[in-house]
C-alpha positions in Angstrom: 48.9 64.9 -0.4 47.1 62.0 -0.6 49.7 60.7 -3.2 52.7 61.6 -1.0 51.0 59.6 1.7 50.5 56.9 -0.1 54.2 56.7 -1.1 55.2 57.0 2.5 53.0 54.3 3.2 54.2 51.8 0.5 57.8 52.8 1.6 57.3 52.0 4.9 55.4 48.1 3.8 58.8 47.5 2.4 60.6 48.1 5.6 58.4 45.7 7.6 57.9 47.9 10.4 56.7 45.2 12.9 60.1 43.5 12.4 61.9 46.6 12.5 60.6 47.3 16.1 61.9 43.6 17.1 65.5 44.7 15.9 65.2 47.7 18.2 64.2 45.3 21.0 67.6 43.2 20.2 69.9 46.3 20.7 68.0 47.0 24.0 68.5 43.5 25.1 72.4 43.9 24.4 72.3 47.4 26.3 70.8 45.6 29.4 73.4 42.9 29.4 76.0 45.8 29.0 74.6 47.6 32.1 74.6 44.2 34.3 78.5 44.4 34.3 79.2 48.1 34.2 77.7 51.6 34.7 77.8 54.4 32.3 79.9 57.5 33.2 77.9 60.1 31.8 74.2 59.3 31.6 73.3 62.0 29.0 76.0 60.5 26.6 74.7 57.1 27.4 71.0 58.1 26.6 72.0 59.9 23.3 74.4 56.7 22.3 71.4 54.4 23.0 69.2 56.5 20.6 71.7 56.6 17.7 72.3 52.4 18.2 68.2 52.2 18.0 68.5 54.4 14.6 71.2 52.3 13.3 69.4 48.6 13.7 66.3 50.3 12.7 68.2 51.4 9.5 69.9 48.2 9.3 66.9 46.1 9.2 65.1 48.1 7.2 67.7 48.2 4.3 68.3 44.4 4.7 64.7 44.1 3.9 64.3 46.5 1.1 67.3 44.8 -0.5 65.6 41.4 0.1 62.6 42.6 -2.0 64.7 44.0 -4.7 66.7 40.6 -4.9 63.3 38.8 -4.7 61.6 40.7 -7.4 61.4 38.1 -10.2 60.0 35.6 -7.8 57.8 37.8 -5.9 56.2 38.8 -9.3 54.8 35.2 -9.6 54.5 34.3 -5.8 53.7 37.7 -4.3 52.4 39.9 -7.2 51.0 42.3 -4.9 54.2 43.4 -3.2 55.1 47.1 -3.9 58.1 46.5 -6.3 56.3 43.4 -8.4 53.2 45.4 -8.8 55.4 48.5 -10.2 54.2 50.9 -7.4 57.9 51.5 -6.5 60.5 50.9 -9.0 63.5 48.8 -8.4 66.0 52.0 -9.0 64.0 53.9 -6.4 64.1 50.8 -4.0 67.8 50.7 -4.4 68.2 54.3 -3.6 65.9 53.9 -0.6 67.8 50.8 0.4 71.2 52.6 -0.1 70.2 55.5 1.9 68.9 53.3 5.0 72.5 51.5 5.1 74.3 55.2 5.0 72.1 56.4 7.9 72.9 53.1 9.8 76.7 53.6 9.5 76.6 57.3 10.2 74.7 56.5 13.3 77.0 53.9 14.6 80.2 55.5 14.0 78.8 58.6 16.0 78.6 55.8 19.0 82.2 54.2 18.5 84.5 52.4 16.0 83.4 48.9 17.5 79.7 50.0 16.9 80.5 51.0 13.3 82.2 47.7 12.4 79.2 45.7 13.5 76.9 47.7 11.8 79.2 47.6 8.6 79.5 43.5 9.0 75.7 43.1 9.7 74.7 45.2 6.5 77.1 42.8 4.5 75.7 39.9 5.9 72.3 41.0 5.2 73.5 41.9 1.6 74.9 38.2 1.5 71.6 36.8 2.7 69.8 38.6 0.3 71.6 38.1 -2.9 73.1 34.7 -2.2 72.4 32.4 0.6 69.0 32.9 1.4 67.8 29.8 -0.7 70.4 27.4 0.8 68.9 25.2 3.5 72.1 25.7 6.0 73.7 28.8 4.9 70.4 30.7 4.7 69.4 30.5 8.1 72.8 30.5 9.4 73.6 33.7 7.7 70.0 35.5 9.1 71.0 34.0 12.5 74.6 35.6 12.3 72.6 39.2 11.6 70.4 38.8 14.8 73.2 37.4 16.8 75.2 40.5 16.0 72.4 42.8 16.5 72.4 42.0 20.0 76.3 42.6 20.3 75.5 45.8 18.8 73.9 46.8 21.8 76.6 45.5 24.2 78.9 47.6 21.9 77.5 50.7 24.0 80.4 49.4 26.4 82.9 48.3 23.8 85.1 46.8 26.4 82.6 43.9 27.2 82.3 42.9 23.7 85.2 40.2 23.9 84.3 38.7 27.4 80.3 38.0 26.2 80.7 37.7 22.4 79.4 33.9 22.7 76.0 35.3 23.7 75.3 36.2 20.3 75.0 32.6 19.7 71.6 32.4 21.2 70.0 34.6 18.8 71.4 33.2 16.1 70.1 29.9 17.2 66.8 31.5 17.6 66.5 33.1 14.2 67.9 29.9 12.5 64.7 28.2 13.7 62.7 30.8 12.4 64.1 31.0 9.2 64.3 27.1 8.8 60.3 27.5 9.1 59.9 30.1 6.7 61.5 28.3 3.8 58.0 26.7 3.3 55.6 29.6 4.0 54.8 29.8 0.4 54.0 26.0 -0.6 53.5 24.5 3.0 55.6 22.9 5.3 57.9 19.6 5.7 57.6 18.3 9.3 61.6 17.8 9.5 62.0 21.6 9.2 59.3 21.9 12.1 61.1 19.5 14.0 64.4 21.0 13.9 62.8 24.4 14.7 61.4 22.7 17.9 64.8 21.5 18.8 66.5 24.7 18.2 63.7 26.3 20.1 64.4 24.3 22.9 67.7 24.9 23.1 67.4 28.4 23.4 65.0 28.0 26.5 67.9 25.8 28.0 70.4 28.3 27.5 68.4 30.9 28.8 67.4 29.2 32.2 71.2 28.6 32.6 71.9 32.3 32.0 69.2 33.0 34.6 71.0 30.7 37.2 74.1 32.3 36.5 72.7 36.0 37.0 70.2 34.9 39.8 67.6 36.7 38.2 65.1 34.1 39.3 62.2 36.7 38.8 63.3 37.1 35.2 62.9 33.3 34.5 59.0 34.0 34.7 59.3 35.4 31.3 60.6 32.5 29.9 57.2 30.9 30.1 55.2 33.1 27.9 57.8 33.3 25.7 58.1 29.5 25.2 54.1 29.0 25.0 54.1 32.0 22.3 56.5 30.4 19.9 55.5 26.3 20.6 51.8 26.7 20.2 52.0 27.7 16.6 54.8 25.6 16.0 52.8 22.6 17.2 49.8 23.7 15.2 52.1 23.8 12.1 53.2 20.5 13.0 49.7 19.0 13.1 48.7 20.6 10.0 51.8 21.7 7.8 49.6 24.1 5.5 51.2 27.5 3.9 48.4 29.2 6.4 50.0 27.5 9.5 53.4 28.3 8.7 53.2 31.8 8.1 51.3 32.1 11.5 54.3 30.2 13.2 56.9 32.2 11.3 55.0 35.3 12.4 54.7 34.0 16.0 58.6 33.4 15.9 59.4 37.1 14.6 57.0 38.7 17.1 58.1 36.7 20.1 61.7 37.9 19.5 60.5 41.0 21.7 59.6 38.3 24.2 63.0 36.8 24.1 64.7 40.3 24.6 62.6 41.3 27.5 63.8 38.0 29.0 67.2 39.1 28.3 66.9 42.2 30.0 64.9 40.4 32.9 67.7 37.8 33.3 70.3 40.6 33.8 68.2 42.7 36.6 67.6 45.5 34.0 63.8 45.6 34.7 62.9 48.9 33.5 64.5 48.1 30.2 62.7 45.0 30.3 59.4 46.8 30.4 60.4 49.2 27.8 60.9 46.0 25.7 57.6 44.8 26.5 55.9 48.0 25.7 57.2 47.4 22.0 55.3 44.1 21.9 51.7 45.8 21.5 53.0 48.1 19.0 54.8 45.5 17.0 51.5 43.3 17.1 49.5 46.4 15.8 52.0 47.2 13.0 51.9 43.6 12.0 48.2 43.8 11.1 48.9 46.6 8.9 52.2 45.7 7.4 53.5 42.2 6.3 55.7 40.5 8.8 57.1 37.8 6.2 
């Protein structure tokens, strides 16, 4: 029994549960945008599809992370030997099977929603694999690739109302820019940071903040603008500390703050589109993500 529990824990560790929660928040943010522009015809159908999209994004993110660890196995044997694959706790073959199953679950869940959600899920899966296998070590292509995955994840939520996607596809650029910044910081989390990367991240963070202010002005959700302040503080404080002392420990904290603050960003999306109930649900995910971050690795 204990052995089975331990195996489940190790598989869960590979999935980065705290990060998976942030992916689910992305989809809820996308759904809140869709609800601002239209209302579902059948509430029961709406809730079922919402659940299916949450399963889709959770499985996509977890699958992408699993394959990331598979492709990083040789590097991790040197830099992170405690991880489950290089330590031998889970074999490469078992991890590959697990990752494939997660992607299959994501594709099945998405096709049950609509063809648009399925196509987005398929592109996200392919983009994640491209990042894991090829682009992650490239200074531009890597952060861009990861940002595209997050941008598509927001659009996955909007795909609940597929007719809206073409009109609001550019909103996917906001999480793209944000994740480009976080990924740029994370490139130096093992050996310490470079100030030019941290400066680039600051500029990108500022750009995201300005875009959200403009969106809030357009939607006239002035109460929602209040959420932008804690979001801005949560990402800028650790970034500033990393700028002052660009050691590996401070870089990791800045990356962790950037990842967990995705939930605040997504809550702001919901508030800026007058979906305060969804905003409250997303905010409830934050303590859960922080709690999971204490027991499972985030980076």
